N, C-alpha and C positions, 0 to 999 in steps of 0.2 A: 663787826658787820662787814661783809665782803662788798667791795666796789668793783664795778666792771671798767672803771676809768682810772682809778687811783691805785697805786701800789700799796699792798698791805704794809702796815708799820713794821719796819725792820731796822730803823736807825733813828737816832735823836740828835739834833744839832743843838749845841750849847756853846756859847762864846766862840763861835766860828769853828768849832771842832765837831766831828761826827763820831757818835758812839753807837756801835752795833747793839741791837736789842734782839735777843733770842726769844721769838714768840712762836716757836714750834709747838704743836698741840700738846706734846707730852710735857714740855716745860711748863705750859700754862696749867695743865692738870696737876702737876707737882705743886705749883703755886697755890692753887685752890685747896689742895689737901693740906698744905702748910698752914693756910689761913684758918682752917677748921681744927687744927691740932693745938696741943698745949706745949709745943716745943719751945724751948728758950731761944732767944736771939732770932726771932722770926724775920725781923726786918733785914738783918745782915744776910740771912740765908736767901731771902727773896732777891736782894740785890745781886748776889752771886748767881742765882738762877738765870736772871735776865741779862746780866752784863759780864758774866764769867770773870776772867782775870784781867780785864782791861783796867788801865790806870784811869780812874774816874776823878773828876774835879771835886775837891773838898769844899763844896758849896751846897748848903741846904736847899737852895732854890733849885738846883739840878735834880735832887732826889724828889722833891715835892712835885715839880712840874713833870718829871719823867713818869712817876707812878700815877699821877692823875691821868696822863695820856695812855699809859699801859692799861689802867683799870677801865678807862672809857672804851678802849679797843676790845677788851675782853668781854665787857658786859653789854655793850650797845647792841640792841636788837632792831631789826628792820621794821617791826610792826608795833613798836612801843614808843610812846611819846617821851621826849626828853624830860618833860616835867616830872615824870614818874620814875625816872631812872634812879637807881641806888648804886652809887659807885663803890659799894662794898664788894663782897666776894660771892654773892649769890647769883650764879648763872642759871640755876634751876630752882627758882623761889618756891615752887610747889613741891619740891623734893619728890619728883616722879622717877628719878633715876640717880645713880651714883656712878661716876667714872671709875671708881675703884671696884665697888661690889659688882657692877654690871659690865666689867671689862670684857669678859668672855662673850657676852651677848652683843656688845658694841663691835668687837672685833669680827665676830661671825656675820654681823649685819653688813659691815662695809665690804667684807669679802663676797658675801652673797649678792648684794645689789650692784656694787661698783667694781668688783674684782680687785679691790685694793687691800693689800696686806699692810695693816697699820704698823706691824712690828718693823717693816722695812721703811716706813715713812717717819719713824721717830727721828727727831732732829732736822727734819726736812719739810714736812707739810705744815704750812702756816695755820695758826689757830683759826683765822677767819675762814680759810678754805675748809678746815675740819668741821667748823660749826655749820657752814652752808650745806655740806654733804650730810652731816648728822640730821639737820632739820629736814632734809629731803628724803630721808629713809621712809620707805613705804610701809604700809600697815602689816605686810606679810613678813617683815624682817623680825628676827628674834627680839631685839630691844623694843621695837614698837609693840609687839605682842605683849611683852612684859609690862610696858607702860599702860597699855590698854587694860590689862588685867588688874593692875593696881588702882586704876580709876573706876573700875566697874562697881556699880551700886548693887549690892546683893538683893535689894528689893525688886530690881528689874530682871533678876535671873529666875527662870522657871524653877519651881520647887524641886524637881527631880535633878537639876544640875547644881543647885545651890551649895550642897555639901562639897562637891568636887571643886567648885570655884573658890569656896572659902579655904579649902586646904591649899589650893594653889596660891591664893593671896598670902597665906601664912608662910608658905615656902619661899615666895619671892619678896617677902616684906623687906623693906629697907632697914638697915641697921645703922642709922645715922645719929650723930650727936645733935644736941640742940643747936640750931643754926644761930650764927652770930649776926645780929642785925646792924651793928655799927661797921664803919669802914675800918678794917683791921690796920691798914697801913695809912693812917691819917697823918696830918702835919706833925702832931706831937710825937707819935711813934717814929716817924721818919727822922725827926730832929734827934731823937735818942740814938737812932742808928748812925746818923751823921756824926754825932759826938763820939760814938764808939770807934768809927772809922778814923776820925781825926786823931784819937788817942793812939790807935794802932800805927798810924802814919808817923806820928811823933816818936813813938817807941822804936820804929824800924828805920 
């Protein structure tokens, strides 16, 4: 969630040292896609996504506290109570859009409304800024028209238009895997990632 007074998360302090965190929107999208995939070594890959090749402390507390903060930054919404927050990977719990499948529409929408070329913003635009702009897209943008179409109840559509709307819904239907309800990067999985990193450090 974007703040007008605080700087978006870009670094984490641990044991008096500062570690840079890459929370560019494209990095976060890769993280969300990773969490939905069946790729092996997800935790190590997630660590590399956010921290790059920095020399990190071999302390499980660092990874657990860092990913808790990262997940909170990614999932926190301005109009959702903290009590209902799920610190897992579901940013769009109703599955009304996909950052991968709807990439063209999202790109076109940002260019149309904000004149922002998202391809030029990769590695630069912070996730919180991206989310604020995404949430502000108006109903005439391509992605919002697609979202509206997916939500449309066919019983509310006039008979003469129902066939066309049904065809469009089928065309724009999301091809998503079954969502994961648990926090993929929980304490147990992060501990495993820590153990793997520790073994790597000892071997190198």
